[in-house]
C-alpha positions in Angstrom: 54.1 149.6 148.2 56.8 147.7 150.2 59.7 148.8 152.4 63.4 148.2 152.7 64.7 148.7 156.2 68.4 149.5 155.9 70.6 148.5 158.8 73.9 147.2 157.3 76.0 150.2 158.2 78.9 149.5 160.6 78.3 152.6 162.7 82.0 153.0 163.5 81.4 156.2 165.5 79.1 154.5 167.9 80.1 152.4 170.9 82.3 149.5 169.7 80.5 146.2 169.7 77.1 147.9 170.0 74.7 148.3 167.0 73.0 151.7 167.2 70.0 150.1 165.5 69.5 147.9 168.5 69.5 150.5 171.3 66.4 150.4 173.5 63.6 152.6 172.2 60.3 152.5 174.1 60.9 148.9 175.3 62.0 147.5 171.9 65.1 147.6 169.8 65.1 150.8 167.8 64.9 149.0 164.4 62.0 146.8 165.7 60.0 149.8 166.6 60.4 151.2 163.1 59.4 147.8 161.7 56.3 147.8 163.8 55.4 151.3 162.7 55.6 150.2 159.0 53.5 147.1 159.6 50.8 149.1 161.5 50.5 151.4 158.4 49.7 148.5 156.1 53.2 147.8 154.8 53.0 144.0 155.0 56.2 143.3 153.0 59.2 144.7 154.9 62.7 143.5 153.8 65.4 144.0 156.3 68.9 144.7 155.0 71.1 143.9 157.9 73.7 141.5 159.3 72.5 137.9 160.0 72.6 138.5 163.8 69.6 140.8 163.4 67.3 137.9 162.6 66.1 137.3 166.1 64.9 141.0 166.4 62.0 140.3 164.0 59.1 137.8 163.5 60.2 134.6 161.9 58.5 135.4 158.6 60.5 138.6 158.0 63.2 138.4 155.4 66.6 139.6 156.6 69.0 140.0 153.7 72.6 140.1 154.7 75.6 141.1 152.5 78.0 139.3 154.7 80.2 140.2 157.7 82.8 142.0 155.6 80.3 144.3 153.8 81.4 148.0 154.1 79.8 149.8 151.2 77.9 153.2 151.3 74.2 153.3 151.7 73.4 153.9 148.0 75.2 150.7 147.1 72.8 148.8 149.2 69.9 150.7 147.7 70.6 149.8 144.1 71.8 146.2 144.6 68.5 145.4 146.4 66.3 146.9 143.7 65.0 143.4 142.9 63.0 143.6 146.1 61.1 146.8 145.0 57.4 146.5 144.5 55.8 147.4 141.2 53.7 150.0 142.9 56.5 151.8 144.9 59.0 151.3 147.6 60.1 153.1 150.8 63.8 153.0 151.7 64.1 153.7 155.4 67.1 154.0 157.7 67.2 151.5 160.6 69.0 153.9 163.0 66.3 156.6 163.1 63.7 157.2 165.9 60.6 158.0 163.8 57.6 159.8 165.0 54.1 158.8 164.0 53.7 162.0 162.0 56.9 161.2 160.1 55.7 157.8 159.2 52.3 159.0 158.1 53.9 161.7 156.0 56.1 159.2 154.3 53.1 157.1 153.4 51.2 160.1 152.0 51.2 160.2 148.2 53.0 158.0 145.6 55.6 160.3 144.0 59.4 160.2 144.8 60.2 162.1 148.0 63.0 162.4 150.5 61.9 162.7 154.2 64.1 164.9 156.4 64.8 168.4 157.7 67.1 171.2 156.8 66.9 173.1 160.1 68.0 172.2 163.6 65.8 169.7 165.5 63.2 171.5 167.6 63.4 168.6 170.1 67.0 167.5 170.5 68.7 170.6 169.2 70.8 168.6 166.8 71.9 171.1 164.2 73.0 169.0 161.2 70.4 168.7 158.4 69.3 165.1 158.0 67.5 162.8 155.5 65.8 159.8 157.1 64.0 158.0 154.3 63.2 157.9 150.6 59.9 157.0 148.9 60.5 156.0 145.2 57.8 156.0 142.6 58.0 153.2 140.0 58.5 155.8 137.2 61.8 156.8 138.9 63.2 153.3 139.5 65.6 153.3 136.5 66.8 156.8 137.2 67.4 156.1 140.9 69.3 152.8 140.1 71.4 154.6 137.5 72.4 157.4 139.8 73.2 155.0 142.7 75.3 152.9 140.4 77.2 155.9 139.2 77.8 157.3 142.6 79.1 154.0 144.1 81.3 153.2 141.1 84.9 153.3 142.4 86.1 154.8 139.1 84.0 158.0 139.6 85.2 160.9 141.7 82.1 161.9 143.5 82.3 165.2 145.4 80.1 164.1 148.2 79.8 160.8 150.1 77.3 158.6 148.4 74.3 159.0 150.6 70.7 160.3 150.4 71.9 163.9 150.1 74.0 163.0 147.0 71.0 161.3 145.4 68.7 164.3 146.2 71.2 166.6 144.5 71.3 164.4 141.4 67.5 164.1 141.2 67.3 167.9 141.6 69.8 168.6 138.8 68.7 165.7 136.6 72.3 164.9 135.5 75.0 162.8 137.2 77.8 164.8 135.7 76.5 168.3 136.4 74.8 168.0 139.8 75.4 170.6 142.4 75.7 169.1 145.8 74.5 172.3 147.5 71.3 172.7 145.5 68.1 170.8 146.1 64.7 170.8 144.4 62.1 171.4 147.2 59.7 169.4 145.1 61.6 166.2 146.1 61.6 167.1 149.9 59.2 166.1 152.6 59.9 168.4 155.6 59.7 167.0 159.1 60.8 168.6 162.3 59.8 166.8 165.5 61.7 164.2 167.6 62.5 162.2 164.5 66.3 161.9 164.3 69.2 159.5 164.0 72.1 159.0 166.4 75.5 158.8 164.7 77.9 158.5 167.7 78.1 157.8 171.4 78.5 161.6 171.9 75.3 162.3 170.1 73.5 159.5 172.0 74.4 161.1 175.3 73.5 164.6 174.1 70.4 164.2 172.0 68.7 160.8 172.6 67.2 161.7 175.9 64.8 164.4 174.6 64.0 162.3 171.5 63.2 159.2 173.6 61.1 161.1 176.1 58.9 162.4 173.2 58.6 159.0 171.7 57.6 157.3 174.9 54.9 160.0 175.4 53.6 159.5 171.9 53.6 155.7 172.1 51.9 155.9 175.5 49.2 158.2 174.2 48.6 155.9 171.2 48.2 152.8 173.4 45.7 154.6 175.6 43.5 155.9 172.8 
């Protein structure tokens, strides 16, 4: 299994000129902490999908694939156009603006079937209410289906009812049909539930409101791990 660490989003709701993937998280840029978590779990092939300026955040041997400075496509476009990087034994698609707990990472690496990692309920740590999906593990048997759904959702000729993102893909996987999917119905068999400090930060307002409790929990966890 390998991993694609997705960080090409503009993040327009965050502080202008500041990438939310690079905010300080336990002494490292947020996205570098996620990269280190993946590597520590045996994922030795991590492809970073990010602007070229992210290169210096990672070790020299890490591939940083950039779509260019003008790229402004939805997440699922980046997913299917980078499918050539997917390993024959599975791939993890993971968001670069998420503060992941160790449990979330371990849960993501458990099993080999297709699963979405996230939560439907408010965060027990930060109090953020919106349901979130943070990562996707894809089994090789679902590669063609995932690529087909992603291509369909990001085709400008199609009128998709929801923004092309993980939730849209989960709805299509649940319904098994691009034309008849219900964006409010999800198959629990595709869902990996997580509810700890794992969360993303979409705006400066959310950063000020939610990131403090999340970071406190992460610092405590990282400190306990280094002392064990």
